[in-house]
Backbone as XML, in Angstrom:
<?xml version="1.0"?>
<chain id="A" units="angstrom">
  <residue number="1" name="UNK">
    <atom name="N" x="67.061" y="160.601" z="23.364"/>
    <atom name="CA" x="66.591" y="161.968" z="23.253"/>
    <atom name="C" x="65.628" y="162.320" z="24.393"/>
  </residue>
  <residue number="2" name="UNK">
    <atom name="N" x="64.875" y="161.340" z="24.860"/>
    <atom name="CA" x="63.943" y="161.631" z="25.953"/>
    <atom name="C" x="64.643" y="161.582" z="27.302"/>
  </residue>
  <residue number="3" name="UNK">
    <atom name="N" x="65.892" y="161.149" z="27.291"/>
    <atom name="CA" x="66.637" y="161.065" z="28.536"/>
    <atom name="C" x="66.536" y="159.710" z="29.210"/>
  </residue>
  <residue number="4" name="UNK">
    <atom name="N" x="65.678" y="158.871" z="28.723"/>
    <atom name="CA" x="65.525" y="157.529" z="29.287"/>
    <atom name="C" x="66.262" y="156.543" z="28.391"/>
  </residue>
  <residue number="5" name="UNK">
    <atom name="N" x="67.519" y="156.312" z="28.716"/>
    <atom name="CA" x="68.344" y="155.421" z="27.908"/>
    <atom name="C" x="67.939" y="153.979" z="28.180"/>
  </residue>
  <residue number="6" name="UNK">
    <atom name="N" x="67.749" y="153.254" z="27.113"/>
    <atom name="CA" x="67.438" y="151.833" z="27.231"/>
    <atom name="C" x="68.775" y="151.100" z="27.240"/>
  </residue>
  <residue number="7" name="UNK">
    <atom name="N" x="69.033" y="150.357" z="28.267"/>
    <atom name="CA" x="70.321" y="149.677" z="28.409"/>
    <atom name="C" x="70.228" y="148.234" z="27.915"/>
  </residue>
  <residue number="8" name="UNK">
    <atom name="N" x="71.348" y="147.755" z="27.399"/>
    <atom name="CA" x="71.427" y="146.359" z="26.987"/>
    <atom name="C" x="71.685" y="145.516" z="28.224"/>
  </residue>
  <residue number="9" name="UNK">
    <atom name="N" x="71.693" y="144.226" z="28.059"/>
    <atom name="CA" x="71.952" y="143.332" z="29.186"/>
    <atom name="C" x="73.336" y="143.577" z="29.792"/>
  </residue>
  <residue number="10" name="UNK">
    <atom name="N" x="74.286" y="144.007" z="28.942"/>
    <atom name="CA" x="75.635" y="144.270" z="29.434"/>
    <atom name="C" x="75.756" y="145.669" z="30.036"/>
  </residue>
  <residue number="11" name="UNK">
    <atom name="N" x="74.671" y="146.438" z="30.050"/>
    <atom name="CA" x="74.704" y="147.771" z="30.628"/>
    <atom name="C" x="75.174" y="148.847" z="29.668"/>
  </residue>
  <residue number="12" name="UNK">
    <atom name="N" x="75.445" y="148.496" z="28.406"/>
    <atom name="CA" x="75.892" y="149.481" z="27.421"/>
    <atom name="C" x="74.675" y="150.092" z="26.747"/>
  </residue>
  <residue number="13" name="UNK">
    <atom name="N" x="74.771" y="151.386" z="26.463"/>
    <atom name="CA" x="73.662" y="152.038" z="25.761"/>
    <atom name="C" x="73.984" y="152.109" z="24.275"/>
  </residue>
  <residue number="14" name="UNK">
    <atom name="N" x="72.950" y="152.168" z="23.469"/>
    <atom name="CA" x="73.116" y="152.230" z="22.029"/>
    <atom name="C" x="71.912" y="152.937" z="21.424"/>
  </residue>
  <residue number="15" name="UNK">
    <atom name="N" x="72.171" y="153.795" z="20.395"/>
    <atom name="CA" x="71.082" y="154.468" z="19.718"/>
    <atom name="C" x="70.128" y="153.455" z="19.089"/>
  </residue>
  <residue number="16" name="UNK">
    <atom name="N" x="70.642" y="152.293" z="18.711"/>
    <atom name="CA" x="69.808" y="151.255" z="18.111"/>
    <atom name="C" x="68.761" y="150.758" z="19.101"/>
  </residue>
  <residue number="17" name="UNK">
    <atom name="N" x="68.986" y="151.004" z="20.377"/>
    <atom name="CA" x="68.046" y="150.544" z="21.399"/>
    <atom name="C" x="67.239" y="151.703" z="22.001"/>
  </residue>
  <residue number="18" name="UNK">
    <atom name="N" x="67.292" y="152.887" z="21.378"/>
    <atom name="CA" x="66.486" y="154.016" z="21.813"/>
    <atom name="C" x="65.028" y="153.754" z="21.487"/>
  </residue>
  <residue number="19" name="UNK">
    <atom name="N" x="64.155" y="154.524" z="22.091"/>
    <atom name="CA" x="62.742" y="154.470" z="21.733"/>
    <atom name="C" x="62.606" y="154.897" z="20.267"/>
  </residue>
  <residue number="20" name="UNK">
    <atom name="N" x="61.703" y="154.291" z="19.500"/>
    <atom name="CA" x="61.551" y="154.656" z="18.085"/>
    <atom name="C" x="61.321" y="156.161" z="17.879"/>
  </residue>
  <residue number="21" name="UNK">
    <atom name="N" x="60.547" y="156.798" z="18.753"/>
    <atom name="CA" x="60.291" y="158.232" z="18.614"/>
    <atom name="C" x="61.581" y="159.032" z="18.793"/>
  </residue>
  <residue number="22" name="UNK">
    <atom name="N" x="62.449" y="158.573" z="19.694"/>
    <atom name="CA" x="63.708" y="159.269" z="19.946"/>
    <atom name="C" x="64.648" y="159.132" z="18.752"/>
  </residue>
  <residue number="23" name="UNK">
    <atom name="N" x="64.678" y="157.960" z="18.141"/>
    <atom name="CA" x="65.524" y="157.742" z="16.964"/>
    <atom name="C" x="65.050" y="158.654" z="15.837"/>
  </residue>
  <residue number="24" name="UNK">
    <atom name="N" x="63.726" y="158.743" z="15.645"/>
    <atom name="CA" x="63.166" y="159.600" z="14.597"/>
    <atom name="C" x="63.531" y="161.057" z="14.845"/>
  </residue>
  <residue number="25" name="UNK">
    <atom name="N" x="63.389" y="161.520" z="16.068"/>
    <atom name="CA" x="63.723" y="162.903" z="16.406"/>
    <atom name="C" x="65.213" y="163.168" z="16.177"/>
  </residue>
  <residue number="26" name="UNK">
    <atom name="N" x="66.064" y="162.263" z="16.599"/>
    <atom name="CA" x="67.509" y="162.392" z="16.408"/>
    <atom name="C" x="67.832" y="162.503" z="14.918"/>
  </residue>
  <residue number="27" name="UNK">
    <atom name="N" x="67.227" y="161.618" z="14.106"/>
    <atom name="CA" x="67.499" y="161.626" z="12.672"/>
    <atom name="C" x="67.039" y="162.914" z="12.000"/>
  </residue>
  <residue number="28" name="UNK">
    <atom name="N" x="65.925" y="163.471" z="12.436"/>
    <atom name="CA" x="65.435" y="164.721" z="11.853"/>
    <atom name="C" x="66.398" y="165.866" z="12.166"/>
  </residue>
  <residue number="29" name="UNK">
    <atom name="N" x="66.931" y="165.890" z="13.376"/>
    <atom name="CA" x="67.843" y="166.961" z="13.771"/>
    <atom name="C" x="69.211" y="166.810" z="13.108"/>
  </residue>
  <residue number="30" name="UNK">
    <atom name="N" x="69.738" y="165.589" z="13.066"/>
    <atom name="CA" x="71.135" y="165.399" z="12.662"/>
    <atom name="C" x="71.335" y="164.802" z="11.275"/>
  </residue>
  <residue number="31" name="UNK">
    <atom name="N" x="70.271" y="164.470" z="10.553"/>
    <atom name="CA" x="70.428" y="163.889" z="9.230"/>
    <atom name="C" x="69.488" y="164.603" z="8.257"/>
  </residue>
  <residue number="32" name="UNK">
    <atom name="N" x="69.980" y="165.642" z="7.574"/>
    <atom name="CA" x="69.118" y="166.431" z="6.692"/>
    <atom name="C" x="68.406" y="165.603" z="5.613"/>
  </residue>
  <residue number="33" name="UNK">
    <atom name="N" x="69.057" y="164.590" z="5.098"/>
    <atom name="CA" x="68.438" y="163.758" z="4.062"/>
    <atom name="C" x="67.211" y="163.024" z="4.606"/>
  </residue>
  <residue number="34" name="UNK">
    <atom name="N" x="67.352" y="162.442" z="5.793"/>
    <atom name="CA" x="66.209" y="161.754" z="6.405"/>
    <atom name="C" x="65.131" y="162.750" z="6.826"/>
  </residue>
  <residue number="35" name="UNK">
    <atom name="N" x="65.544" y="163.928" z="7.286"/>
    <atom name="CA" x="64.572" y="164.959" z="7.665"/>
    <atom name="C" x="63.744" y="165.361" z="6.451"/>
  </residue>
  <residue number="36" name="UNK">
    <atom name="N" x="64.414" y="165.553" z="5.325"/>
    <atom name="CA" x="63.731" y="165.955" z="4.084"/>
    <atom name="C" x="62.691" y="164.914" z="3.682"/>
  </residue>
  <residue number="37" name="UNK">
    <atom name="N" x="63.068" y="163.643" z="3.710"/>
    <atom name="CA" x="62.134" y="162.566" z="3.366"/>
    <atom name="C" x="60.959" y="162.529" z="4.336"/>
  </residue>
  <residue number="38" name="UNK">
    <atom name="N" x="61.260" y="162.685" z="5.618"/>
    <atom name="CA" x="60.226" y="162.617" z="6.644"/>
    <atom name="C" x="59.215" y="163.768" z="6.504"/>
  </residue>
  <residue number="39" name="UNK">
    <atom name="N" x="59.717" y="164.976" z="6.275"/>
    <atom name="CA" x="58.839" y="166.144" z="6.171"/>
    <atom name="C" x="57.982" y="166.055" z="4.915"/>
  </residue>
  <residue number="40" name="UNK">
    <atom name="N" x="58.556" y="165.611" z="3.803"/>
    <atom name="CA" x="57.751" y="165.465" z="2.581"/>
    <atom name="C" x="56.637" y="164.443" z="2.803"/>
  </residue>
  <residue number="41" name="UNK">
    <atom name="N" x="56.971" y="163.344" z="3.447"/>
    <atom name="CA" x="55.969" y="162.304" z="3.718"/>
    <atom name="C" x="54.895" y="162.826" z="4.678"/>
  </residue>
  <residue number="42" name="UNK">
    <atom name="N" x="55.313" y="163.515" z="5.731"/>
    <atom name="CA" x="54.364" y="164.058" z="6.705"/>
    <atom name="C" x="53.389" y="165.025" z="6.036"/>
  </residue>
  <residue number="43" name="UNK">
    <atom name="N" x="53.916" y="165.922" z="5.179"/>
    <atom name="CA" x="53.104" y="166.947" z="4.530"/>
    <atom name="C" x="52.473" y="166.458" z="3.222"/>
  </residue>
  <residue number="44" name="UNK">
    <atom name="N" x="52.809" y="165.246" z="2.818"/>
    <atom name="CA" x="52.324" y="164.660" z="1.567"/>
    <atom name="C" x="52.646" y="165.565" z="0.371"/>
  </residue>
  <residue number="45" name="UNK">
    <atom name="N" x="53.791" y="166.244" z="0.460"/>
    <atom name="CA" x="54.254" y="167.088" z="-0.635"/>
    <atom name="C" x="53.507" y="168.394" z="-0.806"/>
  </residue>
  <residue number="46" name="UNK">
    <atom name="N" x="52.617" y="168.718" z="0.113"/>
    <atom name="CA" x="51.799" y="169.930" z="-0.024"/>
    <atom name="C" x="52.515" y="171.148" z="0.537"/>
  </residue>
  <residue number="47" name="UNK">
    <atom name="N" x="52.588" y="172.190" z="-0.282"/>
    <atom name="CA" x="53.199" y="173.446" z="0.147"/>
    <atom name="C" x="52.360" y="174.053" z="1.268"/>
  </residue>
  <residue number="48" name="UNK">
    <atom name="N" x="53.005" y="174.395" z="2.369"/>
    <atom name="CA" x="52.304" y="174.955" z="3.525"/>
    <atom name="C" x="51.744" y="176.342" z="3.236"/>
  </residue>
  <residue number="49" name="UNK">
    <atom name="N" x="52.259" y="177.014" z="2.223"/>
    <atom name="CA" x="51.815" y="178.374" z="1.915"/>
    <atom name="C" x="50.685" y="178.391" z="0.882"/>
  </residue>
  <residue number="50" name="UNK">
    <atom name="N" x="50.918" y="177.812" z="-0.289"/>
    <atom name="CA" x="49.937" y="177.913" z="-1.377"/>
    <atom name="C" x="49.077" y="176.659" z="-1.541"/>
  </residue>
  <residue number="51" name="UNK">
    <atom name="N" x="49.484" y="175.544" z="-0.945"/>
    <atom name="CA" x="48.697" y="174.317" z="-1.013"/>
    <atom name="C" x="48.963" y="173.448" z="-2.225"/>
  </residue>
  <residue number="52" name="UNK">
    <atom name="N" x="49.830" y="173.903" z="-3.139"/>
    <atom name="CA" x="50.173" y="173.066" z="-4.296"/>
    <atom name="C" x="50.883" y="171.809" z="-3.820"/>
  </residue>
  <residue number="53" name="UNK">
    <atom name="N" x="50.636" y="170.712" z="-4.510"/>
    <atom name="CA" x="51.297" y="169.453" z="-4.163"/>
    <atom name="C" x="52.487" y="169.270" z="-5.093"/>
  </residue>
  <residue number="54" name="UNK">
    <atom name="N" x="53.649" y="169.104" z="-4.491"/>
    <atom name="CA" x="54.892" y="168.957" z="-5.236"/>
    <atom name="C" x="55.250" y="167.478" z="-5.379"/>
  </residue>
  <residue number="55" name="UNK">
    <atom name="N" x="55.745" y="167.087" z="-6.561"/>
    <atom name="CA" x="56.217" y="165.700" z="-6.691"/>
    <atom name="C" x="57.465" y="165.504" z="-5.840"/>
  </residue>
  <residue number="56" name="UNK">
    <atom name="N" x="57.692" y="164.255" z="-5.445"/>
    <atom name="CA" x="58.850" y="163.971" z="-4.589"/>
    <atom name="C" x="60.154" y="164.346" z="-5.297"/>
  </residue>
  <residue number="57" name="UNK">
    <atom name="N" x="60.203" y="164.092" z="-6.604"/>
    <atom name="CA" x="61.396" y="164.431" z="-7.391"/>
    <atom name="C" x="60.954" y="165.082" z="-8.686"/>
  </residue>
  <residue number="58" name="UNK">
    <atom name="N" x="61.676" y="166.117" z="-9.086"/>
    <atom name="CA" x="61.368" y="166.785" z="-10.339"/>
    <atom name="C" x="62.585" y="167.565" z="-10.805"/>
  </residue>
  <residue number="59" name="UNK">
    <atom name="N" x="62.769" y="167.630" z="-12.103"/>
    <atom name="CA" x="63.847" y="168.450" z="-12.654"/>
    <atom name="C" x="63.353" y="169.858" z="-12.961"/>
  </residue>
  <residue number="60" name="UNK">
    <atom name="N" x="62.040" y="170.014" z="-13.066"/>
    <atom name="CA" x="61.465" y="171.326" z="-13.373"/>
    <atom name="C" x="61.611" y="172.255" z="-12.164"/>
  </residue>
  <residue number="61" name="UNK">
    <atom name="N" x="62.166" y="173.435" z="-12.386"/>
    <atom name="CA" x="62.431" y="174.379" z="-11.296"/>
    <atom name="C" x="61.153" y="174.754" z="-10.549"/>
  </residue>
  <residue number="62" name="UNK">
    <atom name="N" x="60.057" y="174.944" z="-11.279"/>
    <atom name="CA" x="58.817" y="175.372" z="-10.633"/>
    <atom name="C" x="58.125" y="174.242" z="-9.875"/>
  </residue>
  <residue number="63" name="UNK">
    <atom name="N" x="58.634" y="173.014" z="-10.006"/>
    <atom name="CA" x="58.056" y="171.882" z="-9.276"/>
    <atom name="C" x="58.958" y="171.414" z="-8.140"/>
  </residue>
  <residue number="64" name="UNK">
    <atom name="N" x="60.034" y="172.144" z="-7.907"/>
    <atom name="CA" x="60.925" y="171.760" z="-6.809"/>
    <atom name="C" x="60.313" y="172.199" z="-5.484"/>
  </residue>
  <residue number="65" name="UNK">
    <atom name="N" x="60.652" y="171.471" z="-4.438"/>
    <atom name="CA" x="60.138" y="171.800" z="-3.114"/>
    <atom name="C" x="61.298" y="171.895" z="-2.142"/>
  </residue>
  <residue number="66" name="UNK">
    <atom name="N" x="61.066" y="172.591" z="-1.059"/>
    <atom name="CA" x="62.103" y="172.839" z="-0.064"/>
    <atom name="C" x="61.565" y="172.531" z="1.326"/>
  </residue>
  <residue number="67" name="UNK">
    <atom name="N" x="62.459" y="172.127" z="2.204"/>
    <atom name="CA" x="62.124" y="172.035" z="3.619"/>
    <atom name="C" x="62.549" y="173.371" z="4.214"/>
  </residue>
  <residue number="68" name="UNK">
    <atom name="N" x="61.586" y="174.051" z="4.787"/>
    <atom name="CA" x="61.808" y="175.394" z="5.315"/>
    <atom name="C" x="61.734" y="175.383" z="6.830"/>
  </residue>
  <residue number="69" name="UNK">
    <atom name="N" x="62.607" y="176.161" z="7.459"/>
    <atom name="CA" x="62.540" y="176.368" z="8.909"/>
    <atom name="C" x="61.549" y="177.505" z="9.158"/>
  </residue>
  <residue number="70" name="UNK">
    <atom name="N" x="60.468" y="177.221" z="9.854"/>
    <atom name="CA" x="59.437" y="178.218" z="10.123"/>
    <atom name="C" x="60.048" y="179.400" z="10.863"/>
  </residue>
  <residue number="71" name="UNK">
    <atom name="N" x="60.751" y="179.138" z="11.946"/>
    <atom name="CA" x="61.535" y="180.170" z="12.629"/>
    <atom name="C" x="62.920" y="180.107" z="11.991"/>
  </residue>
  <residue number="72" name="UNK">
    <atom name="N" x="63.324" y="181.147" z="11.277"/>
    <atom name="CA" x="64.540" y="181.086" z="10.460"/>
    <atom name="C" x="65.814" y="180.828" z="11.252"/>
  </residue>
  <residue number="73" name="UNK">
    <atom name="N" x="66.703" y="180.073" z="10.621"/>
    <atom name="CA" x="67.958" y="179.700" z="11.268"/>
    <atom name="C" x="68.872" y="180.886" z="11.537"/>
  </residue>
  <residue number="74" name="UNK">
    <atom name="N" x="68.703" y="181.982" z="10.799"/>
    <atom name="CA" x="69.590" y="183.132" z="11.044"/>
    <atom name="C" x="69.472" y="183.629" z="12.477"/>
  </residue>
  <residue number="75" name="UNK">
    <atom name="N" x="68.362" y="183.310" z="13.143"/>
    <atom name="CA" x="68.206" y="183.710" z="14.540"/>
    <atom name="C" x="69.208" y="182.986" z="15.447"/>
  </residue>
  <residue number="76" name="UNK">
    <atom name="N" x="69.771" y="181.907" z="14.967"/>
    <atom name="CA" x="70.752" y="181.136" z="15.734"/>
    <atom name="C" x="72.189" y="181.464" z="15.331"/>
  </residue>
  <residue number="77" name="UNK">
    <atom name="N" x="72.346" y="182.316" z="14.330"/>
    <atom name="CA" x="73.669" y="182.647" z="13.788"/>
    <atom name="C" x="74.567" y="183.264" z="14.852"/>
  </residue>
  <residue number="78" name="UNK">
    <atom name="N" x="75.797" y="182.774" z="14.915"/>
    <atom name="CA" x="76.789" y="183.336" z="15.806"/>
    <atom name="C" x="76.771" y="182.794" z="17.222"/>
  </residue>
  <residue number="79" name="UNK">
    <atom name="N" x="75.817" y="181.924" z="17.530"/>
    <atom name="CA" x="75.749" y="181.364" z="18.880"/>
    <atom name="C" x="76.716" y="180.196" z="19.023"/>
  </residue>
  <residue number="80" name="UNK">
    <atom name="N" x="77.241" y="180.025" z="20.213"/>
    <atom name="CA" x="78.058" y="178.862" z="20.528"/>
    <atom name="C" x="77.142" y="177.643" z="20.612"/>
  </residue>
  <residue number="81" name="UNK">
    <atom name="N" x="77.698" y="176.455" z="20.413"/>
    <atom name="CA" x="76.878" y="175.241" z="20.411"/>
    <atom name="C" x="76.027" y="175.126" z="21.675"/>
  </residue>
  <residue number="82" name="UNK">
    <atom name="N" x="76.611" y="175.451" z="22.806"/>
    <atom name="CA" x="75.899" y="175.339" z="24.081"/>
    <atom name="C" x="74.692" y="176.280" z="24.150"/>
  </residue>
  <residue number="83" name="UNK">
    <atom name="N" x="74.727" y="177.352" z="23.359"/>
    <atom name="CA" x="73.651" y="178.343" z="23.364"/>
    <atom name="C" x="72.558" y="178.045" z="22.336"/>
  </residue>
  <residue number="84" name="UNK">
    <atom name="N" x="72.837" y="177.156" z="21.401"/>
    <atom name="CA" x="71.875" y="176.874" z="20.324"/>
    <atom name="C" x="70.575" y="176.304" z="20.865"/>
  </residue>
  <residue number="85" name="UNK">
    <atom name="N" x="69.505" y="176.693" z="20.246"/>
    <atom name="CA" x="68.186" y="176.157" z="20.554"/>
    <atom name="C" x="67.902" y="175.073" z="19.512"/>
  </residue>
  <residue number="86" name="UNK">
    <atom name="N" x="68.040" y="173.802" z="19.903"/>
    <atom name="CA" x="67.882" y="172.701" z="18.949"/>
    <atom name="C" x="66.458" y="172.580" z="18.423"/>
  </residue>
  <residue number="87" name="UNK">
    <atom name="N" x="65.506" y="173.272" z="19.035"/>
    <atom name="CA" x="64.135" y="173.207" z="18.529"/>
    <atom name="C" x="64.035" y="173.796" z="17.118"/>
  </residue>
  <residue number="88" name="UNK">
    <atom name="N" x="65.005" y="174.609" z="16.714"/>
    <atom name="CA" x="65.015" y="175.149" z="15.355"/>
    <atom name="C" x="65.176" y="174.043" z="14.315"/>
  </residue>
  <residue number="89" name="UNK">
    <atom name="N" x="65.728" y="172.900" z="14.718"/>
    <atom name="CA" x="65.943" y="171.782" z="13.796"/>
    <atom name="C" x="64.933" y="170.661" z="14.009"/>
  </residue>
  <residue number="90" name="UNK">
    <atom name="N" x="64.013" y="170.821" z="14.937"/>
    <atom name="CA" x="63.030" y="169.772" z="15.206"/>
    <atom name="C" x="61.883" y="169.825" z="14.203"/>
  </residue>
  <residue number="91" name="UNK">
    <atom name="N" x="61.149" y="168.733" z="14.126"/>
    <atom name="CA" x="60.073" y="168.569" z="13.153"/>
    <atom name="C" x="59.026" y="169.681" z="13.221"/>
  </residue>
  <residue number="92" name="UNK">
    <atom name="N" x="58.695" y="170.153" z="14.408"/>
    <atom name="CA" x="57.665" y="171.182" z="14.551"/>
    <atom name="C" x="58.054" y="172.508" z="13.912"/>
  </residue>
  <residue number="93" name="UNK">
    <atom name="N" x="59.336" y="172.709" z="13.649"/>
    <atom name="CA" x="59.799" y="173.950" z="13.036"/>
    <atom name="C" x="60.104" y="173.780" z="11.551"/>
  </residue>
  <residue number="94" name="UNK">
    <atom name="N" x="59.719" y="172.657" z="10.973"/>
    <atom name="CA" x="59.990" y="172.389" z="9.560"/>
    <atom name="C" x="58.688" y="172.275" z="8.786"/>
  </residue>
  <residue number="95" name="UNK">
    <atom name="N" x="58.702" y="172.793" z="7.552"/>
    <atom name="CA" x="57.525" y="172.712" z="6.700"/>
    <atom name="C" x="57.954" y="172.548" z="5.253"/>
  </residue>
  <residue number="96" name="UNK">
    <atom name="N" x="57.050" y="172.032" z="4.440"/>
    <atom name="CA" x="57.273" y="171.904" z="3.007"/>
    <atom name="C" x="56.813" y="173.190" z="2.330"/>
  </residue>
  <residue number="97" name="UNK">
    <atom name="N" x="57.684" y="173.753" z="1.496"/>
    <atom name="CA" x="57.317" y="174.911" z="0.686"/>
    <atom name="C" x="57.744" y="174.651" z="-0.759"/>
  </residue>
  <residue number="98" name="UNK">
    <atom name="N" x="56.916" y="175.102" z="-1.710"/>
    <atom name="CA" x="57.331" y="175.029" z="-3.112"/>
    <atom name="C" x="58.418" y="176.080" z="-3.324"/>
  </residue>
  <residue number="99" name="UNK">
    <atom name="N" x="59.149" y="175.974" z="-4.410"/>
    <atom name="CA" x="60.269" y="176.874" z="-4.663"/>
    <atom name="C" x="59.826" y="178.341" z="-4.697"/>
  </residue>
  <residue number="100" name="UNK">
    <atom name="N" x="58.742" y="178.694" z="-5.404"/>
    <atom name="CA" x="58.336" y="180.111" z="-5.420"/>
    <atom name="C" x="57.955" y="180.645" z="-4.024"/>
  </residue>
  <residue number="101" name="UNK">
    <atom name="N" x="57.223" y="179.861" z="-3.250"/>
    <atom name="CA" x="56.834" y="180.312" z="-1.911"/>
    <atom name="C" x="58.042" y="180.442" z="-1.000"/>
  </residue>
  <residue number="102" name="UNK">
    <atom name="N" x="59.001" y="179.512" z="-1.128"/>
    <atom name="CA" x="60.209" y="179.573" z="-0.307"/>
    <atom name="C" x="61.034" y="180.809" z="-0.666"/>
  </residue>
  <residue number="103" name="UNK">
    <atom name="N" x="61.135" y="181.106" z="-1.970"/>
    <atom name="CA" x="61.889" y="182.284" z="-2.401"/>
    <atom name="C" x="61.236" y="183.559" z="-1.861"/>
  </residue>
  <residue number="104" name="UNK">
    <atom name="N" x="59.909" y="183.621" z="-1.896"/>
    <atom name="CA" x="59.199" y="184.797" z="-1.388"/>
    <atom name="C" x="59.392" y="184.948" z="0.116"/>
  </residue>
  <residue number="105" name="UNK">
    <atom name="N" x="59.280" y="183.849" z="0.856"/>
    <atom name="CA" x="59.460" y="183.893" z="2.313"/>
    <atom name="C" x="60.885" y="184.330" z="2.657"/>
  </residue>
  <residue number="106" name="UNK">
    <atom name="N" x="61.866" y="183.778" z="1.951"/>
    <atom name="CA" x="63.268" y="184.135" z="2.205"/>
    <atom name="C" x="63.515" y="185.610" z="1.907"/>
  </residue>
  <residue number="107" name="UNK">
    <atom name="N" x="62.914" y="186.134" z="0.840"/>
    <atom name="CA" x="63.075" y="187.546" z="0.493"/>
    <atom name="C" x="62.460" y="188.437" z="1.572"/>
  </residue>
  <residue number="108" name="UNK">
    <atom name="N" x="61.296" y="188.053" z="2.072"/>
    <atom name="CA" x="60.657" y="188.827" z="3.139"/>
    <atom name="C" x="61.509" y="188.823" z="4.406"/>
  </residue>
  <residue number="109" name="UNK">
    <atom name="N" x="62.083" y="187.666" z="4.736"/>
    <atom name="CA" x="62.939" y="187.577" z="5.918"/>
    <atom name="C" x="64.187" y="188.433" z="5.747"/>
  </residue>
  <residue number="110" name="UNK">
    <atom name="N" x="64.778" y="188.415" z="4.539"/>
    <atom name="CA" x="65.973" y="189.216" z="4.275"/>
    <atom name="C" x="65.646" y="190.704" z="4.378"/>
  </residue>
  <residue number="111" name="UNK">
    <atom name="N" x="64.493" y="191.114" z="3.862"/>
    <atom name="CA" x="64.090" y="192.521" z="3.944"/>
    <atom name="C" x="63.877" y="192.924" z="5.401"/>
  </residue>
  <residue number="112" name="UNK">
    <atom name="N" x="63.288" y="192.048" z="6.178"/>
    <atom name="CA" x="63.056" y="192.309" z="7.595"/>
    <atom name="C" x="64.382" y="192.456" z="8.343"/>
  </residue>
  <residue number="113" name="UNK">
    <atom name="N" x="65.343" y="191.562" z="8.047"/>
    <atom name="CA" x="66.666" y="191.647" z="8.685"/>
    <atom name="C" x="67.358" y="192.958" z="8.319"/>
  </residue>
  <residue number="114" name="UNK">
    <atom name="N" x="67.256" y="193.349" z="7.028"/>
    <atom name="CA" x="67.894" y="194.584" z="6.573"/>
    <atom name="C" x="67.280" y="195.795" z="7.279"/>
  </residue>
  <residue number="115" name="UNK">
    <atom name="N" x="65.963" y="195.771" z="7.439"/>
    <atom name="CA" x="65.274" y="196.876" z="8.117"/>
    <atom name="C" x="65.715" y="196.959" z="9.581"/>
  </residue>
  <residue number="116" name="UNK">
    <atom name="N" x="65.801" y="195.804" z="10.251"/>
    <atom name="CA" x="66.251" y="195.770" z="11.649"/>
    <atom name="C" x="67.682" y="196.291" z="11.774"/>
  </residue>
  <residue number="117" name="UNK">
    <atom name="N" x="68.520" y="195.860" z="10.846"/>
    <atom name="CA" x="69.928" y="196.267" z="10.868"/>
    <atom name="C" x="70.052" y="197.782" z="10.661"/>
  </residue>
  <residue number="118" name="UNK">
    <atom name="N" x="69.228" y="198.318" z="9.772"/>
    <atom name="CA" x="69.248" y="199.755" z="9.488"/>
    <atom name="C" x="68.808" y="200.552" z="10.714"/>
  </residue>
  <residue number="119" name="UNK">
    <atom name="N" x="67.828" y="200.028" z="11.455"/>
    <atom name="CA" x="67.344" y="200.721" z="12.650"/>
    <atom name="C" x="68.381" y="200.752" z="13.770"/>
  </residue>
  <residue number="120" name="UNK">
    <atom name="N" x="69.276" y="199.765" z="13.779"/>
    <atom name="CA" x="70.314" y="199.706" z="14.809"/>
    <atom name="C" x="71.381" y="200.674" z="14.434"/>
  </residue>
</chain>
């Protein structure tokens, strides 16, 4: 990911031989399950909006937590792969939100999109 490939003695490259930071970044971008675990651990389950601490697992709807993209993914909608900004999937653009806060943020974003669409 950093562009500095670590080569084996035979000259072959392998993700297993990447820098640990690069492997972590790759996994956050391309493996949603690992990203979810990493973000919960980083944030210690604390909602970035209200500060409530969510359990790692819960069946109760009001105790569920979500990994939210701070800059919403809809901004990337319709782009070709070559045009995508992968920073939307990087750790710095991810946060832990409780279910109520995530629903409120999503509703605000949807209202904003509708308003923009109406103005066009």
